[in-house]
C-alpha positions as CSV (number, residue, x, y, z in Angstrom):
1,M,5.0,44.9,-28.1
2,T,7.2,45.9,-25.6
3,S,8.2,43.1,-22.7
4,P,7.2,43.9,-19.3
5,Y,10.7,42.8,-18.7
6,D,12.7,45.9,-17.3
7,V,16.2,44.3,-16.6
8,E,18.1,47.8,-16.5
9,R,15.6,49.0,-13.8
10,L,16.4,45.6,-11.9
11,R,19.6,46.0,-12.4
12,S,19.8,49.2,-10.3
13,D,18.8,47.7,-7.1
14,F,21.7,44.9,-7.3
15,P,25.0,46.9,-5.4
16,A,27.2,44.0,-6.3
17,L,26.9,44.9,-10.3
18,A,28.4,48.1,-9.7
19,D,31.8,46.6,-10.1
20,G,31.2,45.9,-13.9
21,T,31.6,42.3,-13.2
22,A,29.6,39.9,-15.5
23,Y,27.9,37.5,-13.1
24,F,27.4,34.0,-15.0
25,D,27.8,32.1,-11.4
26,G,24.1,32.1,-10.2
27,P,23.6,28.7,-10.2
28,G,25.9,28.2,-7.5
29,G,24.7,31.3,-5.9
30,S,23.2,34.6,-6.9
31,Q,23.5,38.3,-6.2
32,A,21.0,40.1,-3.8
33,P,19.4,43.1,-4.5
34,R,19.7,45.6,-1.6
35,Q,16.1,44.9,-0.3
36,V,17.2,41.5,0.9
37,A,20.4,43.3,2.8
38,E,18.1,46.1,4.2
39,A,15.5,43.2,5.3
40,I,18.5,41.5,7.0
41,A,20.1,44.3,8.7
42,G,16.4,45.4,10.0
43,A,15.6,42.4,11.7
44,L,19.0,41.7,13.7
45,T,19.1,45.8,14.4
46,A,15.2,45.9,15.8
47,G,15.4,43.5,18.0
48,L,14.6,39.8,18.1
49,S,14.6,37.0,20.9
50,N,13.5,33.6,20.5
51,R,10.1,33.3,18.9
52,D,7.0,33.9,21.3
53,R,3.9,35.9,21.6
54,G,5.0,37.5,25.0
55,T,7.5,40.3,24.1
56,A,7.9,42.4,21.3
57,S,11.2,41.0,20.4
58,G,9.8,37.9,20.7
59,R,6.6,38.3,18.6
60,R,8.9,39.7,16.0
61,A,10.8,36.6,15.4
62,D,7.9,34.8,15.3
63,D,6.2,37.1,13.0
64,I,9.2,36.8,10.5
65,V,9.3,32.9,10.6
66,L,5.7,32.8,9.6
67,A,5.7,35.4,6.9
68,A,9.0,33.6,5.8
69,R,6.8,30.2,5.4
70,E,3.8,32.3,3.8
71,A,5.9,33.7,1.3
72,A,7.9,30.6,0.1
73,G,4.6,29.0,0.0
74,D,3.8,31.5,-2.5
75,L,6.5,30.7,-4.4
76,V,6.2,27.5,-5.0
77,G,2.4,26.6,-4.4
78,A,2.5,24.8,-1.1
79,D,0.6,24.9,2.1
80,P,2.8,27.1,4.3
81,R,2.7,24.9,7.3
82,G,4.0,22.6,5.5
83,V,7.2,24.5,4.7
84,I,10.6,23.4,6.5
85,F,13.9,26.0,7.1
86,G,17.2,24.7,7.6
87,R,20.9,24.9,6.8
88,S,21.0,24.1,3.3
89,M,19.3,21.8,1.0
90,T,21.8,19.3,1.3
91,A,21.3,19.2,5.2
92,L,17.4,19.1,4.8
93,T,17.5,16.1,2.3
94,Y,20.1,14.0,5.2
95,E,17.8,14.7,7.8
96,L,14.1,13.8,5.5
97,S,16.2,11.1,4.1
98,R,16.9,9.2,7.9
99,A,13.5,10.1,8.6
100,L,12.0,8.4,5.5
101,A,14.5,5.4,5.9
102,K,13.1,4.6,9.5
103,H,9.8,3.2,7.6
104,W,12.0,0.8,4.9
105,R,12.6,-2.4,5.0
106,P,15.4,-4.5,3.6
107,G,14.4,-5.4,-0.4
108,D,12.7,-1.9,-0.5
109,E,13.9,0.1,-3.2
110,V,14.7,3.8,-3.8
111,V,15.3,5.0,-7.8
112,V,17.8,8.0,-8.1
113,T,19.3,9.3,-11.1
114,S,22.6,10.1,-12.8
115,L,21.5,13.5,-14.2
116,D,20.9,14.7,-10.3
117,H,22.8,17.0,-8.2
118,D,24.6,14.8,-5.4
119,A,22.6,16.5,-2.6
120,N,19.9,14.2,-4.4
121,I,21.5,11.1,-4.6
122,R,24.0,10.4,-1.7
123,P,21.4,11.1,1.4
124,W,19.0,8.6,-0.5
125,A,21.8,5.9,-1.5
126,Q,23.2,6.3,2.1
127,A,20.0,5.5,3.8
128,A,18.9,3.3,1.7
129,S,22.5,1.2,2.7
130,T,21.4,1.8,6.2
131,A,17.7,0.2,5.8
132,G,18.9,-2.9,3.7
133,A,17.5,-1.2,0.7
134,R,18.2,-1.2,-2.9
135,V,19.0,1.8,-5.1
136,R,18.0,1.9,-8.5
137,W,19.8,4.0,-11.1
138,A,17.8,5.9,-14.2
139,E,20.3,7.3,-16.6
140,M,20.3,10.3,-18.6
141,D,21.0,10.1,-22.4
142,P,24.4,12.0,-22.7
143,H,24.4,12.6,-26.2
144,T,21.2,14.7,-25.6
145,A,21.6,15.6,-21.9
146,E,18.3,14.5,-21.6
147,L,16.4,12.6,-18.5
148,P,13.7,10.4,-20.4
149,T,10.9,9.9,-18.4
150,D,11.2,5.6,-19.1
151,A,14.4,5.7,-17.6
152,V,12.9,6.7,-14.3
153,T,9.5,4.5,-14.4
154,A,11.3,1.5,-16.1
155,Q,12.8,1.6,-12.6
156,L,9.6,1.5,-10.7
157,T,8.6,-1.8,-8.9
158,R,6.0,-2.3,-6.1
159,R,9.1,-2.4,-3.4
160,T,10.2,1.5,-4.8
161,R,9.4,3.8,-1.5
162,L,10.9,6.7,-3.0
163,V,11.9,8.2,-6.3
164,A,14.6,11.4,-5.9
165,V,14.6,13.7,-9.4
166,T,15.5,17.0,-10.3
167,G,13.4,19.4,-11.4
168,A,15.9,21.0,-13.4
169,S,20.0,20.0,-13.4
170,N,22.2,22.4,-11.9
171,L,24.8,21.5,-14.2
172,L,23.1,21.0,-18.1
173,G,19.9,22.7,-17.1
174,T,17.4,20.2,-18.1
175,R,14.2,19.5,-17.0
176,P,12.8,16.4,-16.7
177,D,8.8,15.7,-16.8
178,V,8.7,15.7,-13.5
179,A,4.9,15.2,-13.7
180,A,5.4,12.7,-15.8
181,I,7.6,10.9,-13.3
182,A,5.6,11.6,-10.4
183,R,2.4,10.0,-11.8
184,A,4.1,7.2,-12.8
185,A,5.7,6.8,-9.1
186,H,2.4,7.4,-7.6
187,G,1.0,4.6,-9.5
188,F,3.9,2.5,-8.0
189,G,3.0,4.0,-4.1
190,A,6.0,5.4,-4.2
191,L,6.9,9.0,-2.7
192,V,8.4,11.6,-5.1
193,Y,11.4,14.3,-3.9
194,V,12.2,17.1,-5.9
195,D,15.3,18.9,-5.9
196,G,14.0,22.1,-7.0
197,V,17.1,24.2,-6.3
198,H,17.9,24.7,-9.8
199,L,14.3,24.9,-11.0
200,T,12.7,27.5,-8.6
201,P,14.9,30.7,-9.9
202,H,13.9,30.4,-13.4
203,A,10.1,29.1,-13.5
204,S,6.7,29.3,-11.7
205,V,6.6,26.1,-9.9
206,D,3.7,24.4,-8.5
207,L,3.9,21.4,-6.3
208,A,0.0,19.9,-6.9
209,A,0.9,20.5,-10.7
210,L,4.5,19.0,-10.6
211,G,3.3,16.3,-8.0
212,A,5.8,16.5,-6.0
213,D,5.6,15.0,-2.3
214,F,8.7,17.0,-1.0
215,F,10.0,19.9,-3.0
216,A,13.4,21.6,-2.4
217,A,14.9,25.0,-2.8
218,S,17.8,27.4,-1.7
219,P,17.0,31.0,-1.0
220,Y,20.4,32.1,-2.4
221,K,19.5,30.8,-5.3
222,F,16.8,33.0,-6.0
223,L,18.0,36.4,-5.0
224,G,18.2,35.4,-1.4
225,P,20.3,34.5,1.7
226,H,22.3,31.2,2.4
227,L,19.7,28.6,3.7
228,G,17.7,25.9,2.3
229,L,13.8,24.8,2.5
230,V,11.7,22.1,1.8
231,A,8.3,22.3,1.5
232,A,5.7,19.6,1.6
233,D,1.8,18.2,2.5
234,P,1.9,18.8,6.6
235,T,-0.4,15.8,6.6
236,L,2.8,13.8,5.2
237,L,5.2,15.3,7.5
238,E,2.8,14.3,10.3
239,S,3.4,10.6,9.7
240,L,7.3,11.1,10.0
241,R,9.5,11.1,13.2
242,P,12.7,12.9,12.9
243,D,15.2,12.8,15.1
244,K,15.5,15.7,17.7
245,L,16.2,16.6,21.2
246,L,13.8,16.1,23.9
247,A,13.3,19.5,24.8
248,S,12.0,20.8,21.0
249,G,8.8,21.0,19.7
250,D,6.8,18.4,18.1
251,D,4.7,20.3,16.0
252,V,5.0,20.2,12.3
253,P,7.4,21.8,10.5
254,E,9.0,22.8,13.9
255,R,10.0,18.9,14.4
256,F,12.2,19.5,11.3
257,E,13.9,22.4,12.4
258,L,16.7,21.6,14.8
259,G,18.2,24.6,17.0
260,T,17.0,28.3,16.7
261,L,16.3,29.2,13.3
262,P,18.4,32.2,11.6
263,Y,15.6,34.9,11.6
264,E,17.2,37.4,10.1
265,L,18.2,35.3,7.0
266,L,14.1,34.4,7.3
267,A,13.6,38.4,6.8
268,G,16.3,37.8,3.6
269,T,14.2,35.3,2.1
270,T,10.7,37.1,2.4
271,A,12.3,40.3,1.1
272,A,13.8,38.0,-1.8
273,I,10.4,36.4,-2.6
274,D,8.5,40.1,-2.8
275,F,11.0,40.9,-5.1
276,L,10.7,38.4,-7.8
277,A,7.3,38.8,-7.2
278,G,8.1,42.6,-8.5
279,L,10.0,41.7,-11.3
280,V,6.9,42.8,-13.7
281,P,4.2,45.4,-13.4
282,D,1.3,44.0,-11.0
283,P,-1.1,41.7,-13.2
284,S,-4.2,43.2,-11.4
285,P,-6.6,44.4,-13.8
286,D,-6.9,48.1,-14.2
287,P,-10.2,48.8,-12.6
288,Q,-8.8,47.0,-10.1
289,P,-5.1,47.9,-9.7
290,G,-2.8,46.6,-6.8
291,T,-5.5,43.6,-5.7
292,A,-2.9,40.6,-7.3
293,S,-2.5,38.4,-4.6
294,R,1.5,37.8,-4.3
295,R,1.1,34.0,-5.4
296,E,-0.5,35.9,-8.7
297,R,2.4,38.1,-8.9
298,L,5.0,35.7,-8.8
299,L,3.2,33.3,-11.5
300,A,2.8,36.5,-13.6
301,S,6.6,37.8,-13.0
302,M,8.1,34.1,-13.5
303,T,6.4,33.9,-16.7
304,A,8.3,36.9,-17.9
305,L,11.3,35.8,-16.6
306,E,11.3,32.5,-18.0
307,V,10.4,34.1,-21.7
308,Y,13.7,36.4,-20.9
309,E,16.3,34.0,-19.7
310,A,15.3,31.8,-22.7
311,S,15.9,34.9,-25.3
312,L,19.7,35.3,-23.4
313,R,20.4,31.6,-23.2
314,E,19.7,31.4,-27.3
315,R,21.6,34.2,-27.7
316,L,24.6,33.0,-25.8
317,E,24.3,29.8,-27.3
318,A,24.1,31.5,-31.3
319,G,27.6,33.1,-30.1
320,L,29.0,30.1,-28.6
321,R,28.1,27.3,-31.4
322,P,30.3,29.0,-34.3
323,C,33.4,29.4,-32.1
324,P,35.9,27.1,-33.2
325,G,36.8,23.9,-30.7
326,V,34.1,24.6,-28.2
327,T,31.5,22.3,-27.6
328,I,27.9,22.7,-26.2
329,Y,26.3,20.0,-23.6
330,S,23.6,21.5,-22.6
331,N,21.1,20.5,-25.3
332,A,18.2,19.2,-23.8
333,A,14.7,20.5,-25.9
334,R,13.3,21.8,-21.9
335,R,15.9,23.5,-19.9
336,A,16.5,26.2,-17.4
337,P,19.1,29.2,-18.8
338,T,22.1,27.2,-18.2
339,T,25.1,26.2,-20.6
340,L,27.8,23.8,-20.3
341,F,30.8,24.1,-22.5
342,T,34.6,23.7,-23.0
343,V,37.3,24.6,-25.2
344,A,39.2,21.9,-27.3
345,G,43.1,22.0,-26.0
346,T,41.8,24.5,-22.5
347,P,41.1,22.9,-19.2
348,P,37.8,24.1,-18.2
349,R,39.2,25.9,-15.3
350,E,41.9,27.8,-17.4
351,V,38.7,29.0,-19.6
352,A,37.1,30.0,-16.4
353,G,40.4,31.6,-15.1
354,R,41.1,34.0,-18.5
355,L,37.4,34.9,-18.9
356,A,37.8,35.5,-14.6
357,E,40.4,38.1,-16.0
358,R,38.3,40.2,-18.0
359,D,35.9,40.1,-15.1
360,I,33.5,37.5,-16.1
361,N,32.4,35.2,-13.7
362,A,31.6,31.4,-15.3
363,P,33.0,29.0,-12.9
364,A,34.4,25.2,-13.7
365,H,33.6,22.2,-12.3
366,S,31.3,19.3,-12.2
367,F,29.8,21.4,-9.8
368,Y,28.0,18.2,-7.6
369,A,26.6,16.8,-10.4
370,I,30.2,14.1,-10.3
371,E,27.1,11.3,-12.0
372,A,26.2,13.9,-14.5
373,S,29.5,15.0,-15.6
374,R,30.9,11.4,-15.7
375,R,28.4,10.2,-18.2
376,L,29.0,13.0,-20.2
377,R,33.2,12.1,-20.1
378,L,33.8,15.0,-18.5
379,G,35.3,13.3,-15.3
380,D,34.9,14.8,-12.2
381,G,36.1,18.3,-13.6
382,G,33.6,19.0,-15.5
383,G,33.1,22.1,-18.0
384,V,32.4,25.5,-17.9
385,R,29.5,26.7,-16.5
386,A,27.4,30.1,-17.9
387,G,24.3,30.2,-16.1
388,I,21.7,33.3,-16.7
389,A,20.2,35.3,-13.6
390,P,17.3,37.7,-13.5
391,Y,19.8,40.7,-13.6
392,T,21.5,39.5,-17.1
393,S,21.5,41.6,-19.4
394,S,22.2,41.1,-23.7
395,D,25.4,43.2,-22.8
396,D,26.5,40.3,-20.3
397,V,26.0,38.0,-23.1
398,D,27.8,39.4,-25.4
399,R,31.0,40.4,-23.6
400,L,31.3,36.3,-22.7
401,V,30.8,35.3,-26.4
402,A,33.3,37.4,-27.6
403,A,35.5,36.8,-24.5
404,V,35.1,32.8,-25.4
405,A,35.9,33.9,-29.0
406,E,39.3,35.7,-28.3
407,L,40.3,33.0,-26.5
408,V,40.1,30.2,-29.5
409,N,41.5,32.7,-32.3
């Protein structure tokens, strides 16, 4: 059976690929298709004003915002009225941590994990310190790169107010059982904040199935522009009172959006989500072609993408494992298409530099997953990370494997 995923067709939409570089740095920021650039340029050149319904330019800005909320809601299975946009996932998480901590009291507890990006650790730890709350740590297994569910549930008590957990590790790809963690957390009356930045580009997402009370993502990781978003139940957001200007609106989600939104970037976000919805042919039945909703098209596309990317990851790791001196740290049973490795005797940044000389972008760092990197005994320097993206080809993978093999021989 022929796969519906046609990577060569998709690659033709990415101008950056014309330079011949094999881009494995998607976990830090993906390349963008021309449709995203065109949407951004179109918004900037069509005439924009601050949002209102009284002028054409104001209506245009308002329509862009509403369309982006609808698109993001379709992407993660959320109510668009609960989609918040901001400068970055980190900035939004800080804002929400401060708003939530207003309800915490001395002796309350928050649970964080050593698998997470620091943006889903430090805001909560710092907010807890301000409130006099306690931070409890759920530890990853450095040998398997797994975050066992019971490592998190063992930290839950009646004083737990929030559990912060990643949907997929940006360093290792590990995908914890978020749904099981959320069920346990909710049993103790705690909220669950999921860092979905590395999960969203690689798998279909459904907030209800995950049990996430808050779900954070970054459009620039899923082929879009640089900004962040958080999705939550609008009713939950109504219960929070963030610090804001006196004159700014108090409606949800606007009360969480400080200042004027970047309308052009929101237009680019909608274009990126529409592009993802078209990764594979429309799944509508033959008698009614074109009737599938964007959500349905996204589910079909992301399911096919997950299969495609997993096959490339397996190809990559099958090529790297026999290389002398190469150690692969990404070993979880369920993970995003991300491989962290080192080469014995060669510092990770030197490996990355020598790959870059061959036009292969596979950077080296801890990538802000500092705690995980330390648990792996890699220190703050981390390892070399190779991330598969929707535009990655088998030729890209073979180039990376061949380049690493040359380095170790």
